[in-house]
N, C-alpha and C positions, 0 to 999 in steps of 0.2 A: 419166756421171751422178755427181753428188756423193753421198756416203754419207749415211745417216740422221742422223749426228751433226753434219753440216756445215750451219750456219745461214745461210751466205752466200747460197746461191741463194734461200732464203726471204726474206731481207732485200732482195735485189735485185728480186725480183718484187713484193714489198710496196711498194717505192719507186715502181715503175712505176704501181701502182694509186693511190698518193698523187699522182703527177704528173697522172693522169687526173682524179681527184676534186678535187684542189686547184685546178687551172686552171679546171675547170667551176664549182666553187663561187665562185671568185674573180671571174669575169666575170658570173655570174648575180646575185651580190649588187650589182653596179654597173649593172644594166640601166637603172634610171631615169636615171643620169648619162650612160651611153652613148647612150641614146635621145635625150636632150637635145643631146648633141654632134652626133648625126647630123641632128637637126632634124626629127623626125617625131613624129606623135601616137602614142598607145598603140595604137590600131587599126592604124595603118600599120606600127608596129614588129612587131605580131603577124603581119602579112603578110610582112614581111621575114624573120622566123624560118623561113619555109618554105624558105629557101635552105639551112638546115642539113639539112632532110629530104632535099633533093636531093643534098647532099653525102653523107649517109648511104647513099643508094642507090648512088652512084658507088663508095664504099668497099666496100660489100658485093659488088659485081661484081668489083672489083679483088681483094679478099681471096679470093673463091671461086676465082678463077683462079690466084692466086699461092700460096695455102697448100698445103703439101706439095711445091711445086716450088722454093721458096726457103726458106732457113734461117729457122725460126720466130724465133730470137733476132734475126736481122737485121731481120725485119719488125717486131718489137717495138721495136727501137731506132729504126728509121726513123719509126714511128708516134709514138713519144715525142718525137722531135726536131721533127716537124711540129706537134704539139700545143703544145710549149713556145715555138716560134718564132711561131706564129700567135696565141697568147693576147694578147700586148701589141698586136699589129696590130689584132685585133678590138676590144680595149678602147679603143684610141686612135682608132677610126674617127671621122672628122669629116664624112662625107657618105654618101649612100645607096650609091654604087658601092663604097666601101671597106667599108661594113657588109655588103653582099651578099657580097663576096669573103671577108671575115673569117668570116662565118657559114657559108659554103659550105666553106671550108677546115677550119673547126672540125668540121663534120659528117664530112668525109672523114677527118681525122686521128683524131678520137675513136673513130669506128666502126672504122676501119682498125686502131687499136691494140687494141681490145677483144678481137678474136679471138686474136691471138698471145699476149697477156699471160695470157688465160685458159687457153690451151693450155700455156703454160709453168707456170702454177699447177698444172695437172693433173700435169705432170712432177715438180714439187717434191713434191706430195702423194704420188705413187707412191714417190719416193725416201725420203721420211720415214716411209712406212708407216702413215699415219693421216690422218683427214680434216682438211683445212686450208682448203678453198675458202671457207667462210663467213667465216673470219678474214681472208682476202685481200680479200673484198668489204667487210668491216668497215673495212679500211684505206682503201678508196675512200671510204666514208662519212665516215671521220675526215678525209680530205683535203678533202672537200666542206665539212665543218663548219669546218675551219681556214681554207679559202679564203674562206668566207662571213664568218667572224669578222674576217679580215684586211681584207676589203672594207668591212666596217662601220667598222673602225678608220680605214681610209684615207679613207672618206667623212666621218667625224667630224673628221678633222684637215685636210681640204682637199686630200688627195693625189689627183691625177687617176687615172682607171682605167688609162690607158696606163702611167703610171709604176709604179702598184701591181703590175700584171701583169708588167712588165718586171723588177721586183725579185724577185718570187716565182719567175718562170721562170728568172732568173739563178741563184738559189740552188739550185733543183732541177736546173738544167742542169749546175752544177758537180759535183753528186753523181753524175750519170749515168755519166760516164766511169769513176769509181771502182768503182761497183757493176755497171756494164753487163757487165764481163767475168765477173761471178759468175752471170749468168743461165744457166740450164740450156740445153742445145742440143738441139733437135729438128731433125735434119738433113733436108735435102730428100730426098724419096723418089726412088729411081732410076727412070729412064725405063721400065724393064721392069716396075716395081711400081706405077706410077701408075694410079689409078682415074679414069675420066671423071667429070665433075661429076654426070652422071645416075646413075651407079652408086654415088655417095657417099650418095644418099638411100635408105638401107636402111629396111626397115619399122620397126625399132626407133628409128632416128634421126628418122624422120618422126613417130613417136609422141611422142618427147621434144620435137621442135619444135612439135608441136600443143599440148602442155601448156604449153610456154614462151609460145606466143601468148596463151593464156588467162590465164596468170599475169602476163604483161607488160601485158595489157589491164587487169586488176584493179589492178595496182600503179600504172600510169600514170594511170588514172582517179581513184584515191584521192588520188594526189599532186596532181593538178591541180584536183580539185573539193572536197577536204576543207574548205578554208577557206571556199569559197563556200557550201557546204552550211550551215555554222554561221552565217556572217556574213549571208548573203542569205536563204536559205530559212527558217532559224529566226529570222532578224531579230535576231541577238545582237550584230552589229557587227564591225568589222574586227579589233579586239583579240582577241575570242573566236575569230574565224576563224583568225588567226595562231597562237593557242595550240593550236587543234585540229591544224593542220598540224605544229606543232612536236612535239606528243605523238606523232603518227604517225611523224615522222622519227626521234625519239629511240627509239621502240619498234623501228624497223628496225635502228638502230645497235646497241642493246643485244642484240637477238636475234642479230645477226650475230656479235657478240663471243662469244656463248655457243653458237652454232649447231653448231660442230664437235663439242662434247661430246655434244650430243643425237644427232647423226648417228652418232657412235661407239657410242652406247648403243642406238639404235633401228634402225640400218641406214637406207640412203637411201630405200628404197621406203616403209617405214613412216613415216619422217620426213616424206616428201612428203605422205602422206595426212593425218597429224596437222596439218601446216602448213596444208594446203588446207581442211580441216574448220574450223580456227581462223579462216581468212579468212571462210568462210560464217557462222560464229558472230558475227564482228565486224559483218558487214553486217546480220545479223538484229537485233543490238542497235541499230544506227543507225536502221533503218527502222521497227521495231516501236514504239519510243518516240521520237518526234521532239522531243526536249528536249535542252538543252545538255549536261547531265552524261552522258547516254547517247550523244550524238554524240561527245564527247571519248573516252569509254570505248570506243565501238565502233570508231572509227578507230585507237585505240591497239591494240586487239586485232587489227584487220585488219593493221596494220603489223607486229605480232609474227608473224602467220601468214605473210605474204607475203615477209618479209625474206630468207629463205634458200631459197626455192623455186627461183629461177633459178640460184643457185650450185650447188645440188644437181643440177639438170638439166645444167648445164655439166660438172660432174664426171663424171656418168654418160656424157654424150656423148663426153668425152675418153677414156673407157675401153672403147669398143666394140671387140670383137675384130676384128682384121684391118683396122681403120681408124685411120690416124694421128690423134693427139689434135687437131691443128689442123683437120683435115678434119671431125672429129666436132663440134667446137665451132662451126665455121662454119655447120653445118646448124641448130644451135639459135639462132645469131645471126640467121639468115635467118627463123626462125620468130618470134622475139620482136620483131623490129624493127617489123613492121606492127601488132603489138599495142600497143606504145607510141605509134605514130603515130596509130592510129585512136581510141585511148581518149578523149582530150579532146573531139574533134569529135563522136564518137558519143554520148557522154553529154550533151553540149550540145544536140544535135539532139533526142534523146529527151526531155530535160528541157523543151525548148520545146514539144514535142507533148503532153507529159503534165505531169510535175512532176519536180523534181530528186530528190525522195524516191523516186519510181518508178525514175528513171534509175540512182540509186545501188543500188537493190535488184537491178538486173540483174547487178551484180557477183557476187551470190550464185549466179546461174546459171552464170557463168564458173567460179566455184570448184567448184561441184558437177560441172560437165562435166569439169574437170581431175581431180577425185577419181575419177570413173569411168574416165578414161583411164589412171590409174596402175595399174589392174588388169592392164594389159598390159605394164607395165615389167618387163624381165627384168634381174635382178641377177646378175652372174657373179662378178667379182673381189671385190666387196664382201661377198658371202655368206660367203666364207671368213674375211674379215678383220673385218667389222663386223656380222655377224649379219643380212645383207641380207634 
């Protein structure tokens, strides 16, 4: 393990987060062009994206089996290579079969990469002796922002999505061999020390995974419905809807950039409670006053509250006594995945049965439920270092 003064592991792990965020933002920004290349309608494209969810499930199964049995650094590098190679393939898809393959492989690669890179982030955090997880997730957000900006520039200058992603993947791919050797190593666990998948689900990790499910549900729902709430429910138009989503996203980025300082000051359990209470407050502002200024303010507050909840949970999961960091992180990944997956459809169904205002209000229940669950979170290592 590198010492506390060595920044190379931190830079290496940060670059992998940029790879994940940059490729994601890059192809997401070009969805209209990719959809037109494939030759499908918006509704048909929405159906095609379920291929990514299927890939997510495959990756979760693979990672659950492999983590702890294979070098975490090797898993991280393999995941990064798959993501970089697949991005231009997905962006250049010109038919439904190619799009299905590209989306499926994206789901496999991105979800496969998320567990080992977060486990390595835990290792770097330990070696540096201070909270760093929110900052790592901020680099992912910066990567998404940069990828989206590059996509906007490419679209404005007539560069095809495939060429755009090939160029960005090429640049990031050149950097990976240089920094890949700086990644910290979490060696595979010896056969005699291996825990079965069933025994990996300790009561504390199940609790953290449950909070992660609720947090992912709230974040996913807000991300997918913030613009629609302003544009459609409030009738303020597409520009106002886009502005609401932008404020929500910027709040997440800014809070992640500052989050490690708050964790160091408050400790992770108190930080989780404060963050989740902020989520509830943001939802309250949105639903109590269904007007444009309050919607923008509410989603901004919600974004600030939810920004660092999952990073804090991942850091706690990676520090469980007697459990390798990768195995602990994998349990939280299993918990958060269905939250993100269910959020959009669940809010849509509830909105259809009642109203979008009522559906968004349900996010407050998710936040309150997560606040209650934090009462059972046990802080061990952080108590001594960060006032847990």
